[in-house]
C-alpha beads as a LAMMPS data file, in Angstrom:
LAMMPS data file: protein, C-alpha beads

83 atoms
82 bonds

1 atom types
1 bond types

-500.0 500.0 xlo xhi
-500.0 500.0 ylo yhi
-500.0 500.0 zlo zhi

Masses

1 110.0

Atoms # bond

1 1 1 -412.960 145.577 -267.501
2 1 1 -409.485 146.081 -266.020
3 1 1 -410.426 143.793 -263.133
4 1 1 -411.063 140.911 -265.509
5 1 1 -407.785 141.507 -267.354
6 1 1 -405.613 141.782 -264.237
7 1 1 -404.907 138.019 -263.835
8 1 1 -403.693 137.679 -267.434
9 1 1 -401.593 140.833 -267.111
10 1 1 -400.005 139.598 -263.889
11 1 1 -399.239 136.160 -265.338
12 1 1 -397.529 137.808 -268.295
13 1 1 -395.550 140.123 -266.024
14 1 1 -394.403 137.213 -263.871
15 1 1 -393.097 135.487 -267.001
16 1 1 -391.330 138.616 -268.235
17 1 1 -389.831 140.037 -265.015
18 1 1 -390.383 137.484 -262.260
19 1 1 -392.467 137.510 -259.107
20 1 1 -390.529 140.230 -257.322
21 1 1 -391.230 142.910 -259.947
22 1 1 -394.520 141.698 -261.453
23 1 1 -396.882 143.669 -259.208
24 1 1 -395.002 146.915 -259.802
25 1 1 -394.990 146.376 -263.560
26 1 1 -398.705 145.572 -263.670
27 1 1 -399.664 148.523 -261.497
28 1 1 -397.664 150.922 -263.684
29 1 1 -399.195 149.457 -266.839
30 1 1 -402.730 149.574 -265.401
31 1 1 -402.302 153.206 -264.335
32 1 1 -401.023 154.143 -267.781
33 1 1 -403.830 152.185 -269.449
34 1 1 -406.444 153.893 -267.275
35 1 1 -405.133 157.320 -268.305
36 1 1 -405.005 156.412 -272.002
37 1 1 -408.239 154.439 -272.216
38 1 1 -410.430 156.440 -274.565
39 1 1 -413.232 153.968 -275.046
40 1 1 -411.089 151.585 -277.056
41 1 1 -413.007 148.813 -278.778
42 1 1 -413.450 145.994 -276.286
43 1 1 -412.219 143.308 -278.667
44 1 1 -408.731 144.896 -278.724
45 1 1 -408.331 145.932 -275.076
46 1 1 -406.629 142.752 -273.873
47 1 1 -403.878 142.826 -276.492
48 1 1 -403.452 146.581 -275.955
49 1 1 -403.108 146.114 -272.196
50 1 1 -400.693 143.181 -272.538
51 1 1 -398.560 145.306 -274.858
52 1 1 -398.465 147.986 -272.176
53 1 1 -397.473 145.391 -269.570
54 1 1 -394.742 144.110 -271.881
55 1 1 -393.408 147.641 -272.414
56 1 1 -393.386 148.310 -268.665
57 1 1 -391.607 144.988 -268.106
58 1 1 -388.985 145.957 -270.661
59 1 1 -388.510 149.316 -268.961
60 1 1 -388.176 147.624 -265.566
61 1 1 -385.561 145.193 -266.869
62 1 1 -383.595 148.033 -268.450
63 1 1 -383.702 150.020 -265.216
64 1 1 -382.531 146.971 -263.264
65 1 1 -379.637 146.481 -265.693
66 1 1 -378.654 150.156 -265.338
67 1 1 -378.706 149.870 -261.535
68 1 1 -376.597 146.700 -261.642
69 1 1 -374.085 148.370 -263.953
70 1 1 -373.860 151.396 -261.665
71 1 1 -373.207 149.134 -258.664
72 1 1 -370.521 147.246 -260.602
73 1 1 -368.838 150.511 -261.581
74 1 1 -368.931 151.730 -257.990
75 1 1 -367.438 148.478 -256.700
76 1 1 -364.751 148.533 -259.392
77 1 1 -363.860 152.132 -258.503
78 1 1 -363.648 151.258 -254.804
79 1 1 -361.461 148.257 -255.582
80 1 1 -359.090 150.312 -257.736
81 1 1 -358.705 153.053 -255.128
82 1 1 -358.168 150.610 -252.238
83 1 1 -355.328 148.663 -253.884

Bonds

1 1 1 2
2 1 2 3
3 1 3 4
4 1 4 5
5 1 5 6
6 1 6 7
7 1 7 8
8 1 8 9
9 1 9 10
10 1 10 11
11 1 11 12
12 1 12 13
13 1 13 14
14 1 14 15
15 1 15 16
16 1 16 17
17 1 17 18
18 1 18 19
19 1 19 20
20 1 20 21
21 1 21 22
22 1 22 23
23 1 23 24
24 1 24 25
25 1 25 26
26 1 26 27
27 1 27 28
28 1 28 29
29 1 29 30
30 1 30 31
31 1 31 32
32 1 32 33
33 1 33 34
34 1 34 35
35 1 35 36
36 1 36 37
37 1 37 38
38 1 38 39
39 1 39 40
40 1 40 41
41 1 41 42
42 1 42 43
43 1 43 44
44 1 44 45
45 1 45 46
46 1 46 47
47 1 47 48
48 1 48 49
49 1 49 50
50 1 50 51
51 1 51 52
52 1 52 53
53 1 53 54
54 1 54 55
55 1 55 56
56 1 56 57
57 1 57 58
58 1 58 59
59 1 59 60
60 1 60 61
61 1 61 62
62 1 62 63
63 1 63 64
64 1 64 65
65 1 65 66
66 1 66 67
67 1 67 68
68 1 68 69
69 1 69 70
70 1 70 71
71 1 71 72
72 1 72 73
73 1 73 74
74 1 74 75
75 1 75 76
76 1 76 77
77 1 77 78
78 1 78 79
79 1 79 80
80 1 80 81
81 1 81 82
82 1 82 83
């Protein structure tokens, strides 16, 4: 079942986070889905999985923003101490 849903999940991840992060997002979402899959009704699995991919994409974008902010702060601190 997850094999059939992978292409749709990857396409969604590419739209949400871009090519560079899509595989990581999908693999995290698939791993989480595998752990939480308790025989969910098959008619709702695709939307459930895409929601998980979306949530992982959101988390990845937040983490990237935090890293960028930390780098900016570090560069600002270096600039202030060097002048």
